[in-house]
N, C-alpha and C positions, 0 to 999 in steps of 0.2 A: 504493500500500500504506500509506503514511504517512497519507494522507487517510482511508482506511478505518479505521485505528486511531483517529484523532482523532474521527471520527464516532461510532464505537462507544463510546469513553470518555465523550464528551459526552452521548450519548443515555442511557446507563445512569446516569450521574451525575445528569442532569437529572430523570429519572423517579424516582429513589430519594430525591433530596434535597428535592424539592418538598414532599412530605408533612410532614417535620419542620419545614421552613420555614413551612408553613401553620400548624402548631401553635404555632410561635414567634410568628407574627403575631397569632394569637388571644390568646396569653398576654400580650403587651405592648400589646394594643389597637390594633394597626396594621390597621385595617379601613376599607374604602371604604363609607361609609354612603350609602343612597339619597337622592337629591334630585331636583328637577324636571328637571335637565339630564342625568340618567343613566337608563339603561334597566333596571338591576337593581332589584329590589324588596326584597331582603334584604341586610344587611351582608356584604360579601365580604372575606376576608383579603387584604392586600397582601403585599409583600416577595417576590413570585415572581421578581422580577429577580435576587435573590440566588442563587437556584437556577440560573438561566441563567448568571449570572456565574461561579459556582463550576464549572459544567460546562465552559464555554469555557476558563477559567483552567487547570483540571486537564488538559484535553485538549491544550492548547498547550504546557504545561510538559513533559508527557510526550513529545509528538510532535516538538517542535522541539529543535534543537541547533546547535552550531557558531556560525558568524557570524550566522546568522538569529536566534539567541536575543536578541541586542542589540536588533534591531528589534522582535521580539515583545514584549520587556519595555517598550519605548517605547510601542507600541500599547496594551498592557494598562495602562500608567500613565495614559494619557488616558482609557481606558475606566473605570478605577477611580475617577477623579475624578468622572465623570458618574454612576456608580452611587451614590457617596456623596452628591453634591448632590441627585440625584433622590430618594433615600431620605429625606434631610432635608426636602425639599419635601413628600413624601408625609406626613411627620409634622407638617407645618405650621410648621416651624422656619425657613423661608427665604421671602423674597419671591420670587414666581414669576419676576420679571424678571431675577433673578440667574442663572437657568439660561440664558436666551437671550443676555444681554449680557455675562456674565462667564464662566460655566462652559464653555459651548460654544466660544467663541473660544479660551479657555485650552487646551481639549482639542485644538483645531486647532493651536495653537502647539507643544504637546507632540509632536504627530504630525510637524510640520515638523522639530523638533529630532531626531526619530528617523530622519529621512531620507525620509519619505513626503510627496510633494507632487505637485501637478498639473504636467503638461507640455503647456501650451497655448501661452502667449505666447513661451516660450523656444524653441519650434520655429521661430518666425519671427524672433525677436529674441534671439539667443544671447549676450546681454550682461547686465550687472547689472540694467538696466531690465526685461528679460524675466523674469529670476529673481524680482525683487521683485513683478512683476505675478502670476506664478504662485504666489508665497507668499500674496499677498492673496486670490487665487482659491481656494487651498486652505482658508484660514480661512473664507471665505464658503461654500464647498461643505460643509465639515464642519458649520458652524453650521446651514445650511439643511436638509441631510438629517437631521441629528439632531433639529432642531425638527419636521420633517415627521413623523418617527416618534413624537415625543413627543405629538403631537396625534392620532396614528393609532390609538392604543390605546383605542378607544371602544366596541368590541363584543367579546364573548367570542371569543377565538381569532383575532382579525383580525391584530393586529400580529405575533404569533408565526408564524401561517401564512404570511403574505406574506413575512416574513423568511426562513422556510425555503425558500420557492419561489425568492426572489432568490438565496439562498445556493447553491441547486442550480445555477442558471445561472452564477453566478460560478465555482463549482467546475468546471463543465463547460468553460467557456472557459479556465480556468487549466490544466486537464489537457491540453487541445488545444494550448496554447501553452507547455507545459513550465514553468509557474510553480508550484513545489512549495509555497512558503510561502503563496501565495494560495489554492491548492487545499486546503491543510491547514486554514487559518483558516476558509475557507468551509465545509468539511466539519464542523468543530467547531461553528460557529454553527448549521448545519442540524440537527445532532444535538441540540444544546441546545434549540433552538426546538421541534423535534418532540417531544422528551421532555416539555417543559413543556406542549405542546399537549394531551397526554393528560389534563391536569388543568384546562386553561384553555378547551377548546372548550365551546360552549354545551350544557348550563348549566355555567358556570365554577364551580370550587370554590376558585379562587384567581386573583388578578390579578397581573400583573407589576409594576404600579405605574410611576411615572415613571422610577424608577431603571432598571428593566428596559427600558422603551421607549427611553430615551436611550442606554443601553448598546448595544442592537441598532442604533439609528440611526447611532451613531458607527462601529460596525463595518461597517455597510453602506457608509458614506461612505469608510471606509478601504479596503475591497475595491475600490471603484470607482476610487480613486486609484492603487492598486497594480497593477490589471489592465493588462497590456500584450499587444496582439495582434500577433503576429509577421507581418510582411508586409502588414498592413492599411493602408488609406489613413488619413490624419489624420481625415477626416470620420467614417469608420466607427469608429475608435478612440475618438473622443469620444462618439459616439452610442450605442454598445453599453452602457456603464454606465448612461447615462440611461434607456435603454429597460428594462434589467433592473430598475431602481427605479421604473419607470413608474407602477405602481399607487399607491404612496405619493405620488409627485410629482403625479399627477393629482388625488388627493384634496386635497392641500394647495392646489393651484392653484384647484380648484373652490371650496373653502371661502374662500380669500382673495378671489377675484373676487366671490363672493356677499356676503361680509361688507363688503368695501369698497364695493360697489354700494349697500349699505344704510347706509353711513356708520359702520361698525363697524371696529375694529382686529382683524385676523385672529387674532393670537396672544394677545389679552387678553380676548376675548369668546367663551367656550366655549358650546356648546349642541348640540342634536341636529339639526344641519344639515349633517352630513357625507354623503358618498356613500352609505355603508351605511344611515344613518338614512332617507334619501330612498327608497332601494330597498325597505327594510323597510316603509315607509309606503305603497308602491305595491302591497302585498299579498304580498311575498315572505316577510316575517317575518325574524327575526334570522339564523337558520341559512342560509337561501337567499341572503340579502343578503351574508353573509360568504363563502359559497361562490362567489357571483358575482364578488366582488373577488378571490378566489383565481384564478378563471378569467381575470380581467383581467391579473393578474400573470403567468400562464402565456402569455397572448397577447403581452404585451410581451416576455417572454423569447424566444419564438419569433421575434418581429420582430427582436430583437437578433441571433439566429442568422442570419436572412435577410440582414441588411445588413452582417454582419461582414466579408464579402469584397467589398463593393461599393466603387465609386469615391467620392471625396469629393462629386462632383456628384450621383451617385445618392443618396448618404446625405442630402444637403441636400434633395433632392426628397421623399424618404421622410419626413424630419423635418417638412417643411412640410405634407405631407398629414396626418400624425398630429396636428400642432398644430391644423389646421383641424377634424379629426374630434373632437379633444378639446374645442374651443370649442363645437362643435355639441352634444356630450354635456353640457357645462355648461349650455347654454341649455335643453336638454330637462329636465335634472335640476332646474333652477330652477322648472319648472312643477309638479314633484312636491310633495306636502305636506311641510312641515318646520316645526320650531319657529323662530319669529322672535324671537330673544332680545333683551334690552335691553343697551345698551352698558356699563352700570355693573358687570357681573359681573367679578370681579377675577382669576380663576385661569386658568392656561394650559390 
């Protein structure tokens, strides 16, 4: 019931706030102008991330209470930092590497301070060394997932739609395992993303900007860290969140492999060489390419459900099969037409 309340508040807020935010972006000149590495042909207002942020913030403040509120405030503090940094970057006021090497790790530290952390090494080494290793893994995970969503917002409706799909599966697992805070946060994100998608799906009337993409990525990383599967094996517990975020992780891996193979740095050499770009160039066009990645997100979510009750050994076999399939998909996508950019381009 609390999750439904959070979803409704976030959905209505996101739908209603996005239009005035769009007007504000136009008034202050916060627009994304066309250039050779982008697919839109007209200037599109940015700042959509503010509408998503406001929707999640209001939903969580209304829906949360008691002892959970302290952790909610900690999560929102890290998210707020990334919204501010991403918005400043959209305005051109920050060097892009500040996001990756300063803001994202700092958000991970804030999350640690609020009590959210990985539980991988401490399962086998329940001492200080295990706790420190998990702390380092938490920062790495938050930085990696936030960065993957930061570069995932390259087509109309892509980042918002995939975030909504992932949030649905996080909410489903949380409900099945009695995690009220996780289900509430996931429902709020899903509502905010779907509300924004009404304005952001092709042809987009507004972009979320880097502030919105980093905000969603940080919250996706947070949901993954907080999700706990009652009675599940260690292998399944670790694999389920990775599968839920599989679409974004695959795109980041594909782009990283492709760019490194060409002697480029993955996060400093933007271009039209992502999964969606290649699918669109194969004849699908923008809409069908985005819908195909939505389908990939659903497939990964269903895989997460399938392995959630499997043994660690079975989970390892499934993970290996999926990894091999992903590498085959990368090899096939490398044969598709895409922009082969130069290494000197400076933005994320």
